[in-house]
C-alpha positions as CSV (number, residue, x, y, z in Angstrom):
1,M,-17.9,-10.8,32.3
2,S,-17.4,-14.3,30.8
3,T,-14.3,-15.5,29.1
4,I,-16.2,-15.8,25.8
5,Q,-17.5,-12.2,26.1
6,T,-13.9,-11.0,26.9
7,T,-12.5,-12.9,24.0
8,T,-15.3,-11.5,21.7
9,N,-14.6,-7.9,22.8
10,T,-10.8,-8.4,22.4
11,I,-11.2,-9.7,18.8
12,A,-13.7,-6.9,18.0
13,N,-11.1,-4.3,19.3
14,H,-8.4,-6.0,17.2
15,T,-10.7,-6.0,14.2
16,A,-11.3,-2.2,14.6
17,V,-7.5,-1.7,14.6
18,L,-7.2,-3.9,11.6
19,Q,-9.8,-1.8,9.7
20,E,-7.9,1.4,10.5
21,V,-4.6,-0.1,9.2
22,L,-6.4,-1.4,6.0
23,N,-7.7,2.1,5.4
24,R,-4.2,3.5,5.7
25,Q,-3.2,1.0,3.0
26,I,-6.1,2.0,0.8
27,A,-5.1,5.6,1.2
28,G,-1.4,4.9,0.5
29,W,-2.2,2.8,-2.6
30,S,-4.5,5.6,-3.9
31,V,-1.9,8.4,-3.4
32,L,0.9,6.1,-4.8
33,Y,-1.3,5.3,-7.8
34,T,-1.6,9.1,-8.6
35,K,2.1,9.6,-7.9
36,L,3.1,6.8,-10.3
37,H,0.8,8.3,-13.0
38,H,2.6,11.6,-12.5
39,F,6.0,9.9,-12.9
40,H,4.7,7.9,-15.9
41,W,3.6,11.1,-17.6
42,Y,6.7,13.2,-16.7
43,V,9.6,10.9,-16.9
44,Q,12.3,12.0,-19.3
45,G,15.7,11.0,-20.4
46,P,17.5,7.9,-21.8
47,H,15.5,5.5,-19.6
48,F,12.1,7.0,-20.7
49,F,10.8,3.8,-22.4
50,T,11.9,1.5,-19.6
51,L,10.5,3.7,-16.8
52,H,7.4,4.8,-18.6
53,A,6.4,1.1,-18.8
54,K,7.6,0.3,-15.3
55,F,5.6,3.1,-13.7
56,E,2.5,1.9,-15.6
57,E,3.1,-1.6,-14.3
58,L,3.4,-0.3,-10.8
59,Y,0.3,1.9,-10.9
60,N,-1.7,-1.1,-12.1
61,L,-0.3,-3.0,-9.2
62,A,-1.3,-0.2,-6.8
63,T,-4.9,-0.3,-8.3
64,A,-5.1,-4.0,-7.9
65,N,-3.8,-3.9,-4.3
66,M,-6.1,-1.0,-3.4
67,D,-9.1,-2.8,-4.7
68,E,-8.3,-6.1,-3.0
69,V,-7.7,-4.4,0.3
70,A,-11.0,-2.4,0.0
71,E,-13.0,-5.5,-0.9
72,R,-11.4,-7.4,2.1
73,L,-12.2,-4.4,4.4
74,L,-15.9,-4.5,3.2
75,A,-15.9,-8.3,3.8
76,I,-14.9,-7.8,7.5
77,G,-17.4,-5.1,8.1
78,G,-15.3,-2.0,7.4
79,R,-15.8,1.0,5.2
80,P,-13.0,1.9,2.8
81,V,-11.9,5.5,2.5
82,A,-13.2,6.6,-0.8
83,T,-12.6,10.4,-1.1
84,M,-9.3,12.1,-2.1
85,S,-9.4,14.3,1.0
86,E,-9.7,11.2,3.3
87,Q,-7.0,9.4,1.3
88,L,-4.6,12.3,1.5
89,R,-5.2,12.7,5.2
90,L,-4.6,9.0,6.0
91,S,-1.9,8.2,3.4
92,P,1.6,7.2,4.7
93,V,2.8,8.2,1.2
94,D,3.3,11.8,0.1
95,E,2.1,13.2,-3.2
96,A,4.6,13.8,-6.0
97,Q,6.3,17.1,-5.6
98,G,8.0,19.2,-8.3
99,K,10.0,18.0,-11.2
100,L,12.3,15.1,-10.5
101,S,15.0,13.4,-12.5
102,A,14.2,9.8,-13.6
103,E,16.6,8.5,-10.9
104,R,14.9,10.5,-8.2
105,M,11.5,9.2,-9.3
106,V,12.8,5.7,-8.9
107,E,14.3,6.5,-5.5
108,S,11.0,8.0,-4.5
109,V,9.1,4.9,-5.6
110,V,11.5,2.6,-3.7
111,A,11.0,4.7,-0.5
112,D,7.2,4.6,-1.0
113,L,7.1,0.9,-1.5
114,R,9.2,0.4,1.7
115,T,6.7,2.6,3.5
116,M,3.8,0.5,2.1
117,V,5.6,-2.7,3.3
118,E,5.8,-1.2,6.8
119,V,2.1,-0.4,6.8
120,I,1.4,-3.9,5.4
121,E,3.4,-5.4,8.2
122,Q,1.3,-3.5,10.7
123,G,-1.7,-5.0,9.0
124,I,-0.2,-8.5,9.2
125,H,0.2,-8.0,12.9
126,A,-3.3,-6.6,13.3
127,A,-4.8,-9.4,11.3
128,G,-3.1,-11.9,13.5
129,E,-4.4,-10.2,16.6
130,A,-7.9,-10.2,15.1
131,E,-7.5,-13.9,14.2
132,D,-8.2,-13.0,10.6
133,N,-6.1,-15.5,8.7
134,A,-7.5,-14.5,5.3
135,T,-6.4,-10.9,5.6
136,E,-3.1,-12.0,7.1
137,D,-2.4,-14.3,4.1
138,M,-3.4,-11.6,1.6
139,L,-1.0,-9.1,3.2
140,I,1.9,-11.6,3.4
141,G,1.5,-12.0,-0.4
142,F,1.7,-8.3,-0.9
143,T,5.0,-8.1,1.0
144,A,6.6,-10.8,-1.2
145,A,5.6,-8.9,-4.4
146,L,6.8,-5.6,-3.0
147,D,10.1,-6.9,-1.8
148,K,10.7,-8.1,-5.4
149,E,9.8,-4.7,-6.9
150,I,12.1,-2.9,-4.4
151,W,14.9,-5.3,-5.3
152,M,14.4,-4.7,-9.0
153,L,14.2,-0.9,-8.7
154,N,17.3,-0.9,-6.6
155,A,19.1,-3.0,-9.2
156,F,18.0,-0.4,-11.8
157,L,19.6,2.3,-9.6
158,G,22.8,0.2,-9.2
159,K,22.2,-0.3,-5.4
């Protein structure tokens, strides 16, 4: 086997891994989108107006990220997961469970955003291995935005 063939096979293998990680992100953003809607609808208490608006901002961010990842996945020859059953199966984020206080909702979102950062970092590594600079750059931008959201939500919690 030639060096060129070996390199081509290696990059193809790395691209397959990247596609799997991107689908986990799509699944995670999808489940998080629904969870944030749940929180948006059910938040109560003295911080209702603040959190109602913040959860809406975050589910819009989840939608934008999900769409951007799905379009990038299509551009590199992948197939985005597009059914709820697939998304629930692949998601690193759990669905909303039960009735939570406003503070617990925010704590849950912080944990979920941290989880998404971990999956995005896996994607950054996989994109680097696949020599896919465009995907790597897109994902690096996501981490910067999420780090800021995590910081702001933790400030809201007094942490």
